[in-house]
C-alpha positions as CSV (number, residue, x, y, z in Angstrom):
1,M,-98.8,-21.2,-63.3
2,N,-98.4,-22.1,-67.0
3,E,-99.4,-19.9,-69.8
4,A,-102.6,-21.7,-70.6
5,G,-103.7,-21.2,-66.8
6,A,-102.2,-17.7,-66.4
7,W,-104.4,-15.2,-64.5
8,T,-105.2,-12.7,-67.2
9,E,-107.6,-9.9,-66.5
10,E,-110.3,-11.5,-68.5
11,R,-110.0,-14.8,-66.5
12,V,-109.9,-12.8,-63.2
13,E,-113.1,-11.0,-64.1
14,Q,-114.7,-14.4,-65.0
15,L,-113.5,-15.8,-61.7
16,K,-115.2,-12.9,-59.8
17,K,-118.4,-13.3,-61.6
18,L,-118.6,-17.0,-61.2
19,W,-117.6,-16.7,-57.5
20,S,-120.3,-14.0,-56.9
21,D,-122.7,-16.4,-58.6
22,G,-122.2,-18.9,-56.0
23,L,-120.2,-21.6,-57.8
24,S,-117.8,-23.7,-55.9
25,A,-114.1,-23.6,-56.5
26,S,-114.1,-26.9,-58.3
27,Q,-117.0,-25.8,-60.6
28,I,-115.1,-22.5,-61.2
29,A,-111.9,-24.5,-62.1
30,A,-113.8,-26.6,-64.4
31,E,-115.5,-23.5,-66.0
32,L,-112.1,-21.8,-66.5
33,G,-110.2,-24.8,-67.7
34,N,-106.4,-25.4,-67.1
35,V,-106.6,-24.4,-63.5
36,T,-106.9,-26.5,-60.3
37,R,-109.5,-26.0,-57.6
38,N,-106.6,-24.9,-55.2
39,A,-105.4,-22.3,-57.7
40,V,-109.0,-20.8,-57.6
41,I,-109.0,-20.8,-53.9
42,G,-105.7,-19.2,-53.7
43,K,-106.6,-16.4,-56.2
44,V,-110.0,-15.8,-54.4
45,H,-108.0,-15.2,-51.1
46,R,-105.4,-13.0,-52.8
47,L,-108.2,-10.9,-54.4
48,G,-110.0,-10.7,-50.9
49,L,-113.2,-12.0,-52.3
50,S,-115.8,-12.9,-49.7
51,G,-119.5,-13.0,-49.2
52,R,-121.1,-14.8,-52.2
53,A,-124.6,-15.9,-53.2
54,K,-125.8,-19.4,-52.4
55,S,-125.4,-21.7,-55.4
56,A,-128.5,-22.9,-57.3
57,A,-127.3,-26.5,-56.7
58,Q,-127.5,-26.0,-52.9
59,P,-130.6,-23.9,-52.2
60,A,-130.8,-22.7,-48.6
61,A,-133.4,-24.8,-46.7
62,P,-135.6,-23.0,-44.3
63,R,-134.5,-23.8,-40.7
64,N,-137.2,-26.1,-39.0
65,N,-137.5,-25.1,-35.3
66,A,-139.8,-28.1,-34.7
67,P,-138.4,-30.5,-32.0
68,R,-136.6,-33.5,-33.4
69,K,-138.3,-36.9,-33.4
70,A,-136.8,-39.6,-31.4
71,P,-134.7,-42.2,-33.3
72,A,-136.8,-45.1,-34.7
73,R,-134.2,-47.9,-33.9
74,S,-133.6,-49.3,-30.5
75,P,-130.4,-48.5,-28.7
76,S,-127.4,-50.7,-29.3
77,H,-126.9,-51.4,-25.5
78,P,-130.4,-51.4,-24.0
79,M,-130.7,-51.4,-20.3
80,A,-132.5,-54.1,-18.6
81,A,-135.5,-53.2,-16.6
82,P,-134.6,-52.9,-12.9
83,A,-135.1,-56.0,-11.0
84,P,-137.4,-55.9,-7.9
85,A,-135.7,-54.9,-4.7
86,R,-134.1,-57.8,-2.9
87,S,-131.9,-57.8,0.0
88,P,-128.1,-58.0,-1.0
89,S,-127.8,-61.3,0.9
90,H,-130.5,-62.9,-1.2
91,P,-128.9,-65.6,-3.4
92,M,-130.7,-64.4,-6.6
93,A,-130.0,-60.8,-6.0
94,A,-129.6,-59.1,-9.5
95,P,-126.8,-56.6,-10.1
96,A,-128.0,-53.1,-10.7
97,P,-127.9,-52.1,-14.3
98,T,-124.7,-50.1,-15.1
99,R,-123.7,-47.5,-17.8
100,G,-120.7,-45.8,-19.1
101,A,-117.2,-47.1,-18.0
102,H,-118.5,-49.7,-15.7
103,A,-120.9,-51.3,-18.2
104,L,-118.4,-53.9,-19.4
105,A,-116.5,-54.4,-16.1
106,P,-116.5,-58.1,-15.0
107,V,-118.8,-59.2,-12.3
108,F,-117.6,-61.7,-10.0
109,A,-119.8,-63.8,-7.8
110,P,-118.7,-63.5,-4.2
111,E,-116.8,-66.6,-3.1
112,A,-117.5,-68.3,0.3
113,E,-115.0,-67.6,2.9
114,I,-112.9,-70.6,3.6
115,E,-111.9,-70.9,7.2
116,V,-108.3,-72.2,7.4
117,E,-106.4,-72.0,10.5
118,A,-103.1,-70.5,9.6
119,A,-100.1,-71.1,11.7
120,P,-99.3,-67.9,13.6
121,L,-96.6,-65.8,11.9
122,P,-93.5,-65.1,14.0
123,S,-93.9,-61.9,15.8
124,D,-91.8,-59.0,14.6
125,D,-90.6,-58.1,18.0
126,V,-88.0,-60.8,18.4
127,V,-85.2,-59.1,20.2
128,I,-81.9,-59.3,18.6
129,P,-79.2,-57.7,20.7
130,F,-77.8,-54.6,19.1
131,S,-74.3,-55.9,19.5
132,E,-75.2,-58.8,17.1
133,R,-76.7,-56.4,14.5
134,V,-74.3,-55.4,11.7
135,T,-74.0,-52.5,9.3
136,I,-73.7,-52.9,5.6
137,M,-69.9,-52.7,5.9
138,D,-69.9,-55.6,8.3
139,L,-72.4,-57.8,6.4
140,R,-71.0,-61.2,5.1
141,E,-72.3,-63.8,2.9
142,Y,-73.6,-66.2,5.6
143,M,-75.3,-63.4,7.7
144,C,-79.0,-62.5,7.7
145,R,-79.9,-59.5,5.6
146,W,-83.1,-58.5,7.2
147,P,-83.2,-54.8,7.7
148,M,-83.7,-53.6,11.3
149,G,-84.9,-49.9,11.9
150,D,-85.1,-46.9,9.8
151,P,-82.5,-46.6,6.9
152,T,-82.3,-42.9,7.2
153,T,-80.9,-43.1,10.8
154,P,-77.3,-43.9,11.9
155,E,-78.8,-46.8,14.1
156,F,-79.9,-48.6,11.1
157,R,-78.5,-52.2,11.1
158,F,-79.1,-55.7,9.6
159,C,-79.9,-58.8,11.7
160,G,-76.6,-60.4,11.2
161,A,-77.7,-63.9,12.6
162,R,-76.5,-67.0,10.8
163,S,-78.6,-67.2,7.5
164,Q,-80.1,-70.5,6.2
165,T,-78.2,-72.1,3.3
166,G,-79.0,-70.6,0.0
167,L,-81.3,-68.0,1.7
168,P,-80.5,-64.3,2.6
169,Y,-82.4,-64.7,5.8
170,C,-82.2,-66.4,9.2
171,S,-84.8,-69.0,10.0
172,H,-86.9,-66.4,11.9
173,H,-86.9,-63.9,9.2
174,A,-87.3,-66.5,6.4
175,R,-90.7,-67.4,7.9
176,I,-91.8,-63.8,7.7
177,A,-90.4,-63.2,4.2
178,Y,-91.5,-66.5,2.4
179,Q,-95.2,-67.6,2.7
180,P,-96.2,-71.2,1.9
181,A,-97.9,-71.7,-1.5
182,A,-101.4,-72.3,-0.1
183,D,-101.3,-68.9,1.7
184,R,-100.3,-67.1,-1.5
185,R,-103.1,-68.8,-3.4
186,R,-105.6,-67.7,-0.8
187,D,-104.3,-64.2,-0.7
188,R,-104.7,-63.9,-4.5
189,S,-108.3,-65.1,-4.5
190,K,-109.1,-62.3,-2.0
191,V,-107.7,-59.7,-4.3
192,R,-109.8,-60.8,-7.1
193,A,-113.1,-60.6,-5.1
């Protein structure tokens, strides 16, 4: 601290008096001059000064134990009055009001189920003789790479049948692995509902 703001005994006594009178650190710094609020706070702590009177600028207000009055303005997200009870299948059934994390969740109208006859998927139980199945070491570029069995067992093999040109699977396993575009679109719409 510079000479002008040095803590002389006179200034320390003045600080103690102003602190006990209830002045804030900023007010004491202004009164003493050439000292910052933080310097006053530091000196107060070093001197161990505590408990002080309330300042005249901030009179202690008596605590009112009366119950608080409800706010005058309406809530920012008012809840609609509950709709009359209707059966869930009623076309005009209103959704129940929601609060919290679900209040802004999108509500989708249920889509009517479209009955489409899908071609039966090939069954998974097509028997491929064990002698035609291949290990990873025997697998070649033109062979089906469909896994057969549990990879953690020594009996694990790949299909090994002749694969379709440009695909990693034989025709049977390609039908299982690749779905037509119409089926994919229908599956996605079920996920959204």
